[in-house]
N, C-alpha and C positions, 0 to 999 in steps of 0.2 A: 424552499424544500417540503415538500409535503409530507406529515407526519405517516407513520406507518397504519396500514388498514384503513386510508382515509377515500374520498369519492377521488381524489384526486391522483392519491397513489395507482387504485385500479384504471384511470383514464391514459394515465400518461407515458403510454407506450413508447413514444418516440425522445423519451428522457434520456439520459447517457446510459442511469443504471434504473432497471425496474425490476426490482425484486417482488415476486408472489409467493406465498407459502411454503417457501424454502427453508426442508428439511437436510440435513448431513448426519450420514453415523457413520460410526469406525465399529463394525462387527455391531454387536446390541448395543452399544452403546453411544447414547445423542448426542452430537458436537451441535447440532442448532437444531431447534425445533419451529415450525411455521413460521419462520422470520419475512416481512413484508414488509417493501421501504421504498422509496422513489429517490434519486441522488438527482440536484439540478447541475447544471452548468454556471459553471463558476465559485461552485461549493467546496470550502475544505469542512470534511467530514472527519474527526475524529472517532475514532471504535476503542473506547474504555470496556473496560471490567478486569477480574480477575484470573490468574491464573490458570488455561486450563478451560475458560468459559468459550470460546469458538473464535476468537477474533480475527485469528491467524483463518481461522477454517472459514469465515464468512468472505475474506480477502480471496483466499484460495476458488472456492465456489464460483466470483464472479467473475476470474479468471480462468477458468472450468479445467482445474487442474486436480480436484477432487468428483468424484461420482455424489450428483445427488438421491436422497433416498425420494424425494417430491418435490413439486415446485418448481418453479424455473427463473431464469437469470435472463432476460434482455439486456440486450446495447444498443442504445439508438433503436429500439424496435426491432434489433434483431437476434439470432442465436448468436451465443459466446465464440461457438464456432465461425460464423459467417462474417462476426465483427473482433474476431479476434485482434486484429494487427490497432484498434484503435482503444487499445489497452497496454502501457506498461507496467513493470511489477519490480518492485524492488524487496529483494527477501531477505530476511532477517541472516546477520552476516553468517551463523550456524548452521547457517542449512548449503553453505557454498562451501566446497573443496577448492582449498584457495591455493593448492600446490602444483598445479595446472602449469605447462614450462609456457606461459604466454605475458604478451605485452602487457601494459596499460592501454595503448590505444587500440590492440586489436578486439579487447574486451568492449571497450566501447564501440566498435565501429562492429561487434557483433548484435545492436541494436539496428543497426540499416536491416539486416537480414531477415525480418519478417515485411518489411518492404519489396526488396527486392529479388527474395526465392532464395532458399537454401542452395542453390545451385550453378547463382550467380555473382562472379566476384565483385565487391566493392569497387568503383569506381572514384574517381577523383573530387568527385563532389559528396560520394558517401565521406569520403575523411575527410573531408574540410568542415562536414558538419559534424564528426566525431570532436576534429579538434573544437570547433567550437565550445562544442556541450565541454569537454576540458576543461576549456580557459574559463566559460560560466561557474565551473564548482572549482574554480584553482590549481588545479593539477595539472596543465598544459605540458610545462615543463619537468613532468615524470614521465610522460608517454612512451618512453622508449624502455622503462623499468621491467621487471617482471613485475606483475600482480602480489605475488607470492609474498614480496619482498615489502611491502609497503606498512604500514600501520592499519588499526583496525578503524580509523575516522579517515584513513584514506583510501582503503578499501571500498567503504561505505559512499565516499564521494564519488570515486570512481563507477561504481553501479548504478548512482544518479545519475550519473550522466549517460552511461548508456541506457539508461530509461529516455533522457531528456533527444538524445540520437534516434529514437525510436521515432519522436514527433507524435505521439500518441494524441487522443484527448481525454484518455482516463488514466491515472498515476495512481497506482497502489502500493503504499508503504506499509512495508512492516516491520514496525520498532527500528524505526532509520534514526532517532536518537538513542537510543540504549548505547552506551559506553563509549560517545560520542564527545571529543570536549568544548567547551562553550561555541570558540568561533566555527564548528562545523553545525551545532544546532545553528545556531546565527545565519548563519550561509544557507541550509537546508528549507530555514521557514521565511528565507528572503527570497530564493528560488519559485516555492508556493504561490509565494504573495506575489511574484512575477504570471506564476502559471493560471493563478483565477482570475488578473486582470486581460487573458488571453482569452476569459472562456473554459479553461478548461477543470477537470472536474477531478478533486485529491480527497483519496479514503488516507487514513493514519491511522494504524492499529499502533497503543501507546500505551506504557504504564507511567507515564508524567502528566499525572493530572492536572499539574498547574501550565502546562503548556498546551494540554487540550484544551482548561478554560480557558484562557489566552487568549492563545493564537486561533484557533477553530471556528467558523460561523455556527454549526450544526456538529451533534455529540449521538454517536448511537451507544446507547450503554447497554453490552450484552452482559447475559450470564446463561449460556446456551437458546434461551430466548432475548428476544429484543424486548427489553425492559421497558425502555426510553428512546424517542427517538424526536428530534426538533432543534430548535436553538440553543445553543450555548445556554444563555440566559435562564431558560426557561426547565431548561434537562441538567444542570448543573446544581443541582437542588438536595439538602442532607434526606430528605425521604427516599427520592431517584438515587441516589449512591448508597443508602442502607441497603435497599432494596436488589439494587447492582453486585454491591459486591459481598453482601448477608453477614454485616459487621454492625457497629456503630462508627460515625462518622460526622468529623467537624468542619464544618464551613466558614472558613476566618479570610476578613475583608483586610485589606492593605491597601495604603493609599504612599506609597515611598518616592512616587515619583507623580502624583499629582493625578493619576490614571486608576477608577476602582478594579481590583485584581481580588481571582477567588483562588482559596489554594484550600485544598481538603487533605484529608487524613486519615486515614483509613485503620480498622482496627479486625481481628478474629480474620484475616484471610486465610484462606487453603489452599493450596498451591496443587491443583490437580494435573499434576504435569504427564499423564498418561493418556489425554489430547494432544501436548503436543508432540509427546513422542512417534504418538499413531500418526500423525498430516507432517511431521518434520520426516518420518520414512517412507512418506507418499510422494514427497516434493523433493529429495535432496536433488540439489542442483550441482552440477559438475560444470566446471568452464573446459568448452571443447572447442576445435576450432571445427567449421563449417567444411562439409566434405568440398575437396580440389574437385572444380566442373571439367568437365571434358572441354564444355561449348562455353564461353564464358559470355557470348551474345545472349543464350537462352537456358531455359531448363532443359536437360536429359530428356 
């Protein structure tokens, strides 16, 4: 992975994600300022930083659902609009309206519409892919249930299955481990390992610093600017974390399982909820069924 601002970052236009001088604002307030970075194939990048620092905004800018004030995002050398089918996204649970009457299987099948088009009905192959994705996340037996009847962890698994069904090359995860049980956390990380082995690129915004340090091979430390970006061993350091979080930082090492692990504890953090509220309002997701096509054989 090329560090931000390096010659490699400027030249690698065919990489999964190339970001150059990205700035995003909400009104007069700057959410992200002059961010440049390149994400390589097979990388698992943890996006860390305090609340309101721009983590979710970074993912949404890559997805193309927030306007850019300046700069650019390229997906495999193409614009986000041209390559959107190569990016899958799992939003925060709080950004989804769960009361829409739709089944678990239908939610996952929605992941196929970006490939087929919204005016074409899913076929048997699409449903087979959706069922395989549900099976991978351990939810195949709940396919006929209403999505709103599931627990938070189960809903998170279903949305991960929807992203898997899309068969995209890039997976963006916004706080996927927040509020879920340990078993679901382990499942999510195991699936990410499988995706990396297949050459997929995964970005995960998270507040879980232990998991970010242990599981991610690279970290992007964000606090409106890109404070640091590179291998976890280089970026998960006291001075970098202090600059990222704006407070005192302690890095501890423990060897309970014969493996060196890194843990961080930060203090004096400020909760900048304003950015979350504005980004949330701009991209609130409603579960909706696609329009019924007149001609299932092709677009209208």
